[in-house]
N, C-alpha and C positions, 0 to 999 in steps of 0.2 A: 837268297842273298840278293842283292842291287849290287854293279859295278860298283866296287869300293879298293880299298886299300890291298896292297900286297901284304899280309903278315904271319905269324904265327898264333896259335889258337892254342891253350894246352890245359885240360880240367884233369885236373890234380885230388882225385879224394881221397878216402881215406883205404881203401883195400884196391884202389887202379889207378892209374897214368895213363894219359891221351894225347896226343899231341899233333895237330894236322899243320901243312904249310897252305894257305889259303894264297891265291894267284885267279885273278880272272873270274873270281866264284867256282873255282874251281879246286878238290883238295888234289894238287900234284906229289905230296907228299904224307907220310904217316904212320905211327907210327904208339902202341900200347901196348902197357903188359901189365902185372898183379905189381909191380912198388908202388903200392899208395903211402901214404905220407905216416898211415901205420909202423908201414916197415922197415923206413927210413928213422923214426921216432925210438921202436923198439930198438934197433941197431948201434942211435945215440948212446941208450940206455944203459948196455952192454956193452957196448967197448970204450964207455967216458969220451969216445968222440964228438967233435965240432955238431952239433944238428945240422946246422948252418954248411958248412963243410960238405955233407953228406947229401945235402941236397944238392948243391951246387956240381960237384961230383957225377950226380948223377945224368945230371941236367947235363951239364959237357958232353960227356961220354956221348951221350941219347945224340944229340947237336952233333957229333963230330963226323956221324955216322955221314951225313947228310952234305953236301958241297955249297957252300954259298954261294951270291951272284957279287956285283960289284957294290949294290946297293945296300944298306944298311935297312932290314925288317925288323921290323918291333915284333917283340910276344910279349902275347894276355896271360895271363895265367889267374885262374879264376878259382875254388872249390875248396878245399881241406888245405892246401899250401900256407894259407894266410890264418891258421886256429895255431892254438896253443902245443898241438902237435906238427904241427908245418913246417916250412923255413922259416919264417917271423911272424908274429904274432900282427896282425891290424885292427886295430880297433872294428867294432861297427857299424854299418851306414844307421843312420836310422827311418825307421816307416814316417811320414811315408816315400815307397821307394818310387821315382819316376820312371815309367814304361819308354824313354826316352835314354836311359843309360844316363843323364847329363850330372845325376845327384849319387850314380857307385864312387865309392870311397875305395882309395886304391893307394900305395906308396909305390914307389920306382926302387927297383934293387937293382943295387951297384955286387957285383957280382965276375968272378972271371970265364966273362962270356966269349964263344967265340969272334972274329975280326967284322964278322958279318951282320950279328944283332946288334941291333939297334933299341932302345931305352925297353926295360923290363917291367911292365906294370905287372903287381901281383894287386889282385882283386879282393875286397873285402867283403865278409857278410854283412845279414842285416839283423836288425832289432827292434823291436817294440817296446812296450815296460814291461813284456813280464812273457816273451818270446824271441828264440832264435834259431837262427839256419845260417849253414853257408853254403853255395853251391847253386840252392835253387832260386836264388834272388836272380842270378845269373841266364840260369835254365826258363824263369820267367819273365824276362823282358825277352829272351831270344823265340821261347816259342808265340808270345804277343806279337814282336815288332809285325807292324807293316797289315796287319786287321784290324779293319773296321771292327770297332767293340764301341757298342752305346748302351745306356747303362750297367749296372754291376753283372759283377762273377764272381765264382768260386772257380778256383784252378785246383785243381786236386794232383799234385805227386804225391803217388804213391809209393812207399818204400819202408827202411827197411824204420823208418821215422815218417811219418806218411804226414806229407804240411796239406795245409788248406786255408789258398793266401787268398784273401776276400781283394778284389780289383774293382777301384771307385778312381772315379774321375782319371784313367788313366793312369792311375800307381798301384801299387798293392799297400794296403791303408790297415790290414790286420794278418796275424799269424796266426793260426793254433795248430798246434802240436798232435799225431795220435803215433801210442807208440807202437803197432800193430806189428811188424815184422819183427822187431822188436821182442817182442809178448807175445807172436809166436814161438821164437826162437825159445825163450826161456822156458815155457811152459813146456811147450816139448822134451825137453833136452833136460830139463834138471826139475822136472815138478813130477807128483803123482802119476800127472797122465802119462809120463814117460814112458810106462809100460803097456801100453794099448794103443799105440800111436806106431807107423811105421813111414819115416820121412817120405823115404823112395818112393814113396805111391803119387809125390807129387810132382813127378813130372808123363804120371798117365792120368789125362785128364777122360777119365770116361763116361758114359752114363751115370753105374755107380758113384763111383764118387763126387760126379758133379752134382746129384742128387743127394750126399750126403750133407756137401757146399749149401744147396740149400738148404737143408734144412737146422744147418749151423746155423745163416741168416736169420732165418724166420723165427732160432728161440729164442734169440739176442732180443728182434726187434718187439717179441709179444714178452718175455719174461727179464731180459735187461745181461746183460755178461756177466755179472759174478754170480748170479742163480740159475745161470746156467752151461756154466765151465767146467762143473763132476758130472753135468751129463755126459760128456767125452766118454767118462768111462764109465758110468750106467750105462750108457749103449753098450760095448763089451762087457761088461759083466752080466748084465740081464735081458740082453736082448742077441748077446754074441753076433754082436755086429763085427768085422773084420777090422785090424787097426789100420789099413791103408782107404780106408770110407772114414775113418777117425780121424784119420791127420786132417781130409778134407772139410770135417766137422766142424774142427777147431777154427780150422781159416775163416771159415763158415762164421764162426761163431765172432771172430777179433776185426772180420769188413764190413760185415754187416752191422756192428754198432759200432763200428764208427759212419758209415752210410746211415743211420740211427738217429745220432748225436746230428748228421746236418740234415737230415730232412725236419729237426725242430728249429734250428736255428738260421734254415738256408731259405726253407720257404719255397718262392717260387722266382727265386735267382737261379741264374739259367749256371749249369757247370758243364767245364772246361775237364779231362780228363788227358794227364800224360800220362808216364813211368814208361816201364817196360814190358810190353806186349799180353808177354802172360797175364802184369794184374791190372790191367785195362781190362780185358776182356774180363776180367773176377768180381771190378770195379762195376761194371755196365751191365754185365750179372743184375747185380742186385740191386743198382736204379733198376732195373725192368722191371725185380721183383714184387721191390716195395713199391713203388706207383706212387703214390700221396700227390702231395704239390708240387714236386719235386720234377716236374718232368721233362725239363728242355733240361739236354747234355747233350755237349759232341765229345769223341776223342780224337786227337791229335792222330795223324798219319805217323808211322815211322820213318818216313826221311823227314818231315819236318822235325819230328825231337831227335831225328842226329844230326842236322844241321841248326842245332837251336844255339847251344853255348857258342859256336863260331860265329852266329849272327850276331849276339848280345856281343860278341868282344869287337864286331866289326864295329857297332852304333858306337862301343867305347869312343873305339880310336875316331870315327869320325866331331862324334861331341870334340874332342881333344882339338882335333885340326879345325874344327870354327870356332874354339874358342882363342887358339892362340895364330890363328890365320889372320 
């Protein structure tokens, strides 16, 4: 981040909460826990309490742990807090979304805030004609800010719902969603494959497990996903492959299918890869093994990924300041 305003940056996801106090490009205070939007939404349903009141109470309790200064500090909130399970639903911004944050959609929140908190901005998500997302639009702006990008790019943000964002002319112009992470969870826990899978092995990327992952990715590339899924079971029944390896085989099938589709549509468009380190490594591994026309890729560093949300919030605040100065 460049020299910019003092502000609070809040990333409120489905299953997590994180708030950082940014001053002189440094995080001077930080708090995070598992009180995501889903937790408060479920609590509101169970208790018949106001969802808005529960969000206000949690955020006020968090900020009251910190001692404010004499000046009013703005607060920017992005993620699922602007969704139907969040604090207050905000309609989606529409593609193309400019990477300078100038057309992010937001609403001002009026709430029982500490006296040292200034204006509170609730950032919305992004929609095209047939796709939606919340949170990733802010992450994309932060990841790509300050980079000299010429030509088209595809930004991959792996996760429960993996997002592929087409970047053209310094804007997000297209969204493609792959339910890779959720499909893995459903198949591994609730399908016939569950008897042949050891989910605990996913924490152990040894040579045998990685070889199984590679086999799954290649099967998806050669035979397609639908005709390869049952091989997770036949590997166990016919070849006596251990359940630990089968978990990795299934992961390879799903990520391989996602990357294979990307090879079909992306061709020579360079790829940028975000997401958690363990997921980035698997996506990079698959790209390397598939080769083909899509050989240009780059993964973001952990430092840049960690600072993406505050960086985007800072850009947003600068746009607001310039518009009204």
